[in-house]
C-alpha positions as CSV (number, residue, x, y, z in Angstrom):
1,M,0.0,0.3,0.2
2,V,1.6,3.6,-0.8
3,E,0.8,5.9,2.1
4,D,-0.7,9.2,0.4
5,K,2.4,12.4,0.8
6,A,-0.2,14.8,2.1
7,E,-1.0,12.5,5.1
8,D,2.6,12.8,6.5
9,N,1.8,16.7,6.9
10,R,-0.7,16.2,8.9
11,V,-0.3,17.0,12.2
12,L,0.4,14.1,14.4
13,M,0.8,15.5,18.1
14,P,0.4,18.6,20.3
15,G,3.5,20.9,19.1
16,G,2.7,20.4,15.2
17,L,4.8,17.7,14.9
18,T,3.8,15.4,11.5
19,R,3.8,12.2,11.3
20,G,7.2,12.3,9.0
21,E,8.3,14.6,11.4
22,F,8.2,12.3,14.3
23,E,9.2,9.4,13.5
24,G,12.7,11.3,12.0
25,L,13.2,11.8,15.8
26,R,15.7,9.8,17.5
27,E,13.4,6.5,19.4
28,D,14.1,7.9,23.0
29,I,13.0,11.0,21.7
30,Q,9.8,9.8,20.2
31,E,9.5,8.1,24.2
32,I,9.2,11.1,25.9
33,I,6.9,13.0,24.0
34,S,4.7,9.9,23.6
35,E,4.4,9.4,27.4
36,H,4.5,13.7,28.1
37,P,2.5,14.9,25.4
38,R,2.7,18.4,27.8
39,A,6.1,18.7,27.8
40,K,8.1,21.5,26.8
41,F,11.3,21.4,24.9
42,T,14.5,23.5,25.3
43,F,17.7,23.8,22.9
44,V,20.7,26.3,22.9
45,F,23.7,25.9,20.7
46,I,26.6,27.1,21.1
47,D,28.7,28.8,19.2
48,D,32.8,28.8,18.4
49,E,33.3,32.1,20.7
50,G,31.1,30.6,23.2
51,K,28.0,32.5,22.4
52,I,24.3,31.2,21.7
53,T,23.0,31.4,18.2
54,E,20.0,30.8,16.9
55,D,21.8,28.6,14.2
56,P,22.2,25.2,14.6
57,D,24.7,24.9,11.2
58,Q,26.6,27.7,13.6
59,A,26.6,25.3,16.7
60,K,29.3,23.7,18.1
61,R,27.5,22.5,21.0
62,Y,24.3,22.6,22.2
63,G,22.0,21.8,25.4
64,F,18.8,20.4,25.5
65,T,16.4,19.9,28.3
66,V,12.9,18.4,28.7
67,H,10.0,19.4,31.2
68,E,6.9,19.2,32.5
69,D,5.4,21.2,34.8
70,D,8.0,21.8,36.7
71,A,9.9,19.0,36.8
72,L,12.8,18.3,35.1
73,I,12.4,15.3,32.4
74,H,15.5,14.9,30.5
75,E,18.5,17.1,30.0
76,E,21.6,16.2,27.6
77,F,24.7,18.7,26.6
78,G,27.2,17.3,23.6
79,E,29.0,18.4,20.9
80,A,27.7,19.4,17.8
81,D,29.0,16.3,15.6
82,W,25.9,16.9,12.8
83,V,28.3,20.2,11.7
84,E,30.9,19.1,9.6
85,R,33.8,21.7,9.7
86,D,36.9,22.5,7.7
87,V,39.3,20.9,9.1
88,P,43.2,22.4,8.6
């Protein structure tokens, strides 16, 4: 059976995720969203100079937290390994 591409663009959950976007997330993040539908996600990207940037392509490091109400559900910090850098 061939899925209709329009179906992939329908809103799947609160927050505006489509089915395709949800399925493209890491499995642990899918689980958090499924188990905590009221959760709020915060991403912070830090550039080479240690300043906050809104551009994930300029990020050297990142921080990621998930809160539901006042409870911290998940936190993660690391290198922005999705960015390819020119190495001399």
